N, C-alpha and C positions, 0 to 999 in steps of 0.2 A: 723541386731540384732534378730538371730533368736529366739524365744521364744517357749517353749514346756510346757503343762500342765501333770499330771499324777495322777490319782485316787489313793487311798491307804487305806486297810484297817486298823481298829483297831487306838489306839490314835499316836500320833508322836510328839515327842518334838523336834524341830528343831536346838535349840541352843546345849541343851545338849547331842544331836545325834551326832552332827559336833564338839563339842569342842575338843574331842581328836586331832582331826587333827592339832588342833594349838598348840604353845607352850605359850600361856598367852598372855594378853593385849598389848604387844607390839610386836606381832608376825602379822606382814603386808601381809603375803599370807592368812590370814583367819581372817575376822570382821563382827561383828555382829551390826546392825544398820537400824534404822527405820522398825524394825520386818522382815527385811532379813539378812539372812548369805550370805555373802562376800565371793568369794573365789579364788584366783589364783593358776593357776595349768600348768604342762607341759603335753600336750599330744603326742600319737605318730604322730598327725598332727599339732603340733606347740602350743605355748603357746594361754592360754584361759582363761577367767575370768568369774565365774558365780554369779549370783544374782539369791537367792531363798528365796522363801516366800510362805505361806500358805494362800490361798483366797478360800472362799466359798467350804471347805473341800477338795479342791486340792492343789498340789504343782504346783507352777508357778515358772519355771525357765527360765530365761535370759542369753545368752551368747555373749562373743564377743571374736575377733581374731580368728586366722587360726584354733585352735583346739577347736573352739566353737560347731562343729554340734557332733564330737566325747565328749565334756564335757557334753552335754546336753544327750548324749543317755546314758551316764553311771551315771546320777542322780538316776535311780531306784537302782542301786547297792550302790551308795554312801549314799543315807538314809536307804538301808533295806527295800525298798516299797514292792518287791516282795512276802513277807510274813508275815503277822503280827506275831511278836515273841509269842511264845507259853506260856502258863501260866507257871510261876516256881512252881516246887515241894515245897509243903508247910512243907519244914522240918526245917524251925528255924522261930521264929516267928519275929524276926529283919528284915529276908530279905522278908517276906510275906508282913510287913507292908512298907519298902521300896519300894516293886512293886506298891504297891498302891499310895502310895507318888509320885512315878516318873514314870506313865504309861507309858511314852511316849519314853523312851529311848531305842533306836536301835546300834544295832554293825554297823559303817560304812565298807563299803567297798569302798576304794579311788583308787584303781589298781594304785597306784601311789607308787612303790615300793621304789625308791631312796629318795623320797621326804620324806619317815616315817624312812628310814634307815639311814639318814644323820643325824638326830637330836636324833634317838636311841643311834649311835655311842658316839655323842657328850655329853649324859648324861650319858656314863658307868662311873660308881666309883668316880661320882662327884655330889656337891649339885644341884638341880634343878635349882638355882638362876645364877649359873656360865654357867652350861649349856646353859641356855637359852640367857644368854648374847653373848655366845659364836655365837649360830644359827642366834640371830637376828644382828650380826656383819657382817657375812657373806653376809645376804641377803642386807645388806646395801649396802656394798662395792661390793658384786660382784653378784647381783642379778640385775633386771632390772625394770621400772615401767611396769605393767602388761595391757594389752590391756584394751579399753574400756573407759569410762568418766574416768577424773582426780579425780572426786568426790567419786569415791568407794574406792581410798585410798589402792589399794592394790601393791603389790610390787611382783614379781615370785621371786621364790627360785633360788638359782645360778644353771644354767645348768651343768649335768655330766660334758661336755667337759671342762667348765672352772673350775669346782673342781678339774680335773685330772690336769690342768696346775699348779694350784698354787703351789709353792715350800713349803713344810713341815715349813719352819721356816716364813714363811707369815701366818701363824696357831696361833705362838705366840703372838701375841698382842691380839688374843682373848682368851688367857688362855687356848690352845691347844697344848699339848706337842707331841712329833713328834709322839708316838706310834697311836694316835687316828688320828692325822693329815695325816698318809701313809695311814692307813685302807680307810678312807673318800678317799683319792685320788686313792688306788687302786679298790674300788668298783664302783666309778664314771669313771674308765676307763674301766669298765666291764659292764657298765650298760643295755644295751639290755640283755645279760645274767641273771640279777639280775630281771630285769623287767618282763622276760617272767615265774617266777615263778607263776604268777597271773591265769596262764593257768594250772596249777597244780595240783593234789591233796593236802591237807594240809601237807599229812605225807612228800610228795614229796619235796613241798616247804620247808618246816623247814630243812629237810635233805639238800638241795640245800644250805642253807642259813648257819649253822653250820658246814659246811665242808671249810668254808672259816675261815683260822686262825684270831683270833680277833672277831670273830661274835659265840658268844655263845647263850645258850637257851633263857636268859633273852632280849637281843636285838632280837633275831628272833620271840619270843611271841609280843614285842612292835611292831612290823614292823605289823605281824598277826593280831594284833586285828584292825588295822587301815588299811592297805593296801590292805589285804585280807579277811577281815571281817570274822574271823575266832570267833564263838560266845563261843566257850572254849577256847580261848588262857587264859595263866596264866604267868606273869611274875615272874619266878621261880629265885630266885637270887637278888630280889629287895631291899632295903634297908631296906622300912617302911611297905611293904604290908604282910607281914607277922605277924606283931605284930598288924597292922588294923584287920587282919581277927581273929586271935587268941584272941584279945581282944572284938570285934564286938559278933563272935559267940561262944566264950565260958567264956567270962570274966577273961580271960588270958593276963596279961601284955605285954609278951613277947610270941613272937611266932618263930618258924622255918618253912624252906620249908616245911618239910616232914608233920608238924601238919598242915599247912596253906592246904596242898592239901588234908589232912585227912579230915579237915573241909568242905573243899569245894567239896568233892565226892559225895554227895548226887545232886549237882546241874551238874554233868558231863554233859559236852553236851551245858551248857549255863553258863559256870563259868566267861567267860568273862563280861557278863551281869550282874551277881551277884557282880564281884570285881567292875564295873561302879557302881553299887548302893551304895556299901560300902564306894567310893571313894565321892559320891555326899551328904553322908549322914551327913556328920561333925563328923562323930564320930572319936576320936582321942585317939589312946593308949597313956598312961602315958610315958612322957620321963625321962630317965635315962644318967645320966653321960653326957661327952662332944657332943657336936654336929659337925658334918663336917664344915670346914671353908674352905674359898677361899684359893686356893694356886697361886702361882707367877710361872711364866712360864718364865724362863730366855732365851732371845734370843741368837741364835748360831750365 
């Protein structure tokens, strides 16, 4: 069981930094317990489990599995330890207040493109509860126990080769229609091509993603803010985000993508961090009209 320690500058909020890599409390690929963050992932060397804690002002990480050494080597990127976040421009008092309230929030860089891309595809144009249910079902049915002690309670996401083999109609019981199922199968069959974007400049990485039919700017940004560590990623096309930004920064109950980008412009370069602070704030735009509901996917 290899162990590594890492020094870091500035505050670090372990839970709030890593939480976006999971999909809620039912996600067994990421857990928080006993002051530690526990994560299961697939690396180029094989599966790995990580246990990360902060002790005596250092990050202490333990790892298990064939990919343990590679997973440990990726911890500084995973937690954004290479440099403390720069102070945010004091363009709006709400953001200034939130930056003081949540000083240790950083943008993670998991380097795991498929592990971010698959749940993002599941989240396309559906409510969050429905997408999470589908993702948890995939993990339960097609994942596998993660390396390390059983008490970690971790499970690996399905391997790309496994996802590529699942017929589209086997996604139907999870509430996933053929379009999203086929897209997941297609990207999984080309996993190395997608994983390679971590070595590209952001602009080139996004260009490769959106060149694939079915992957738009929203899905690409969701991958960018998790797998690539892009501090400026903004999920244009999100159902709720424009309203949140418009309400928090301009007291406007409804917003558009263009208005959201206008309000975030003073923070260009760190817009992903500003969005994360707003998501943590508890601020909610007023809700009007009917909400999205569950859909039934008929089996073929």
